C-alpha positions as CSV (number, residue, x, y, z in Angstrom):
1,X,0.0,0.0,0.0
2,X,1.5,3.4,-1.0
3,X,2.3,5.7,1.9
4,X,0.5,9.0,1.9
5,X,2.2,11.5,4.2
6,X,0.0,13.2,6.7
7,X,0.2,17.0,6.4
8,X,-1.3,18.9,9.2
9,X,-2.9,22.2,8.3
10,X,-2.4,24.7,11.1
11,X,-3.0,28.4,11.0
12,X,0.4,30.0,11.7
13,X,-0.5,33.7,11.3
14,X,-2.0,34.1,14.8
15,X,0.3,36.9,15.9
16,X,-0.2,38.9,12.8
17,X,-3.9,38.5,13.1
18,X,-3.7,39.5,16.8
19,X,-1.8,42.7,15.8
20,X,-4.2,43.4,13.0
21,X,-7.1,43.0,15.4
22,X,-5.6,45.4,17.9
23,X,-4.8,48.1,15.3
24,X,-8.0,47.8,13.3
25,X,-10.4,47.7,16.2
26,X,-9.0,50.9,17.7
27,X,-8.5,52.4,14.3
28,X,-12.2,52.0,13.4
29,X,-13.5,52.9,16.8
30,X,-11.5,55.9,18.0
31,X,-11.6,58.1,14.9
32,X,-15.2,57.2,14.4
33,X,-16.1,58.3,17.9
34,X,-14.0,61.5,17.4
35,X,-15.7,62.3,14.1
36,X,-19.2,61.7,15.6
37,X,-18.3,63.8,18.7
38,X,-17.1,66.7,16.6
39,X,-20.2,66.5,14.4
40,X,-22.3,66.9,17.5
41,X,-20.4,70.2,18.3
42,X,-19.5,71.8,15.0
43,X,-20.6,71.9,11.4
44,X,-17.2,71.9,9.7
45,X,-16.0,68.9,7.7
46,X,-12.6,70.5,7.5
47,X,-12.2,70.6,11.2
48,X,-13.5,67.0,11.5
49,X,-11.1,65.8,8.8
50,X,-8.1,67.7,10.3
51,X,-8.7,66.5,13.8
52,X,-9.4,63.0,12.5
53,X,-6.2,62.8,10.5
54,X,-4.2,64.2,13.5
55,X,-5.7,61.6,15.7
56,X,-4.9,58.8,13.2
57,X,-1.3,59.9,13.0
58,X,-0.9,60.2,16.7
59,X,-2.9,57.0,17.4
60,X,-1.0,54.9,14.9
61,X,2.4,56.1,16.2
62,X,1.4,55.4,19.8
63,X,-0.2,52.0,19.0
64,X,2.7,51.0,16.8
65,X,5.3,52.0,19.3
66,X,3.4,50.1,22.0
67,X,3.4,47.0,19.9
68,X,7.1,47.4,19.2
69,X,8.0,47.9,22.9
70,X,5.8,44.9,23.9
71,X,7.7,42.7,21.4
72,X,11.0,43.9,22.7
73,X,9.9,43.2,26.2
74,X,9.1,39.6,25.3
75,X,12.5,39.1,23.8
76,X,14.2,40.6,26.9
77,X,12.1,38.7,29.3
78,X,12.9,35.4,27.5
79,X,16.6,36.2,27.5
80,X,16.5,37.0,31.3
81,X,14.6,33.8,32.2
82,X,16.8,31.7,29.9
83,X,20.0,33.0,31.7
84,X,18.4,32.4,35.1
85,X,17.3,28.9,34.2
86,X,20.8,28.1,32.9
87,X,22.4,29.3,36.1
88,X,20.0,27.2,38.2
89,X,20.8,24.1,36.2
90,X,24.5,24.7,36.7
91,X,24.3,25.6,40.5
92,X,21.3,23.4,41.6
93,X,21.2,20.4,39.2
94,X,19.5,18.1,41.7
95,X,16.7,20.5,42.5
96,X,16.1,21.1,38.7
97,X,16.1,17.4,38.1
98,X,13.4,16.9,40.7
99,X,11.4,19.7,39.0
100,X,11.7,17.8,35.7
101,X,10.5,14.6,37.5
102,X,7.5,16.5,38.9
103,X,6.6,18.0,35.5
104,X,6.8,14.6,33.7
105,X,4.6,13.0,36.4
106,X,2.1,15.9,36.1
107,X,1.8,14.8,32.4
108,X,1.1,11.2,33.5
109,X,4.5,9.5,33.4
110,X,5.5,7.3,36.3
111,X,8.7,7.8,38.2
112,X,10.2,4.8,36.4
113,X,9.3,6.3,33.0
114,X,10.5,9.7,34.0
115,X,13.9,8.7,35.3
116,X,15.5,7.9,31.8
117,X,14.1,11.2,30.4
118,X,15.7,13.1,33.3
119,X,19.0,11.4,32.8
120,X,18.9,12.1,29.1
121,X,18.3,15.8,29.7
122,X,21.1,16.0,32.3
123,X,23.5,15.0,29.5
124,X,22.2,17.8,27.3
125,X,22.2,21.0,29.4
126,X,20.9,23.2,26.6
127,X,17.9,20.9,25.9
128,X,17.3,20.7,29.6
129,X,17.2,24.5,29.9
130,X,14.8,24.8,26.9
131,X,12.6,22.1,28.4
132,X,12.3,24.0,31.6
133,X,11.6,27.3,29.8
134,X,8.8,25.6,27.8
135,X,7.2,23.3,30.3
136,X,7.9,24.9,33.7
137,X,7.6,28.6,32.7
138,X,5.4,28.3,29.6
139,X,7.8,30.4,27.5
140,X,8.3,30.1,23.8
141,X,11.4,31.6,22.2
142,X,10.2,34.9,20.6
143,X,11.2,35.9,17.1
144,X,13.6,38.9,17.6
145,X,12.2,40.4,14.4
146,X,8.7,40.3,15.7
147,X,8.9,43.6,17.6
148,X,9.4,45.7,14.5
149,X,6.8,43.7,12.5
150,X,4.3,43.9,15.3
151,X,4.6,47.7,15.5
152,X,4.3,48.1,11.8
153,X,1.2,45.9,11.5
154,X,-0.6,47.6,14.3
155,X,0.2,51.0,13.0
156,X,-0.8,50.2,9.4
157,X,-4.1,48.5,10.6
158,X,-4.9,51.6,12.7
159,X,-4.4,53.9,9.7
160,X,-6.5,51.7,7.5
161,X,-9.3,51.4,10.0
162,X,-9.2,55.1,10.8
163,X,-9.6,56.3,7.2
164,X,-12.9,54.5,6.8
165,X,-15.1,56.7,9.1
166,X,-13.3,59.9,7.8
167,X,-14.0,59.1,4.2
168,X,-17.4,60.7,4.0
169,X,-16.2,63.9,5.7
170,X,-13.5,64.2,3.0
171,X,-16.1,63.9,0.2
172,X,-19.3,65.6,1.4
173,X,-19.8,69.3,2.1
174,X,-21.4,69.2,5.6
175,X,-21.1,67.1,8.7
176,X,-24.8,66.5,8.8
177,X,-24.6,64.8,5.4
178,X,-21.4,63.0,6.2
179,X,-22.4,61.5,9.5
180,X,-25.0,59.0,8.2
181,X,-22.6,57.8,5.6
182,X,-19.8,57.5,8.1
183,X,-22.1,55.5,10.4
184,X,-23.1,53.2,7.5
185,X,-19.5,52.7,6.3
186,X,-18.0,52.2,9.7
187,X,-20.9,49.9,10.8
188,X,-20.4,47.7,7.7
189,X,-16.6,47.7,8.3
190,X,-17.1,46.7,11.9
191,X,-19.4,43.9,10.9
192,X,-17.0,42.6,8.3
193,X,-14.0,43.0,10.6
194,X,-15.8,41.3,13.5
195,X,-16.9,38.4,11.3
196,X,-13.3,37.9,9.9
197,X,-11.9,38.2,13.4
198,X,-14.3,35.5,14.6
199,X,-13.3,33.2,11.8
200,X,-9.6,33.5,12.6
201,X,-9.9,33.4,16.4
202,X,-12.3,30.5,16.5
203,X,-15.2,32.5,18.0
204,X,-18.7,32.3,16.5
205,X,-18.5,34.9,13.7
206,X,-22.0,36.4,14.2
207,X,-21.3,36.9,17.9
208,X,-17.9,38.5,17.2
209,X,-19.4,40.8,14.6
210,X,-22.2,41.9,17.0
211,X,-19.7,42.6,19.8
212,X,-17.5,44.7,17.5
213,X,-20.4,46.7,16.2
214,X,-21.8,47.3,19.7
215,X,-18.4,48.5,21.1
216,X,-17.8,50.9,18.2
217,X,-21.4,52.1,18.2
218,X,-21.5,52.8,21.9
219,X,-18.2,54.7,21.8
220,X,-19.4,56.9,18.9
221,X,-22.8,57.5,20.5
222,X,-21.3,58.5,23.8
223,X,-18.8,60.9,22.1
224,X,-21.6,62.4,20.0
225,X,-24.0,62.9,22.9
226,X,-21.3,64.4,25.2
227,X,-20.2,66.8,22.5
228,X,-23.8,67.8,21.7
229,X,-24.6,68.3,25.4
230,X,-21.5,70.5,26.0
231,X,-22.0,72.6,22.8
């Protein structure tokens, strides 16, 4: 019988999707709420567009920088824990060996089954260290290039999302005419974005879409009502 290799299909873009979700969700919601709020206070599309673009620029930089620093922190945290684990293996090998035994038994191995694994790891200090990082601390080695990529993806997604609610204000002469179109476009974008997010994250797409729309709608409604009340 011919052998057919088994190829597992796993989605490997989870981190990129996460960064896109972070950037796009804020990019759709914050400029939309700002535009709605200004519409409740002034009737100037120029002012709305200017303030909206300024917010998109500032928000994308802040969000992108936050993503970059978070990625750098992951790399630094992993390096520190790796050095600490290496030192513990060198200075307290018996204690670390007992921890390996406990971990293996937690996963269902008997002491007799665990002993050869412990001995094999003791002969390979680097593998031992990486085993402890993964199974004791739950740490995966981060990609050192991810910090820059994460920041860029979040910033780009924020800009892409933020331009959607501002589009009608760029094309129409009055805020009263632009607001309904902004609501329609942003609402549609939130539904589509929420649905896609649900498909990628494993959540029920209709529920994810509804949650996204409700969050964006509540933020915009609150900003509009507050601005209208103040003005």
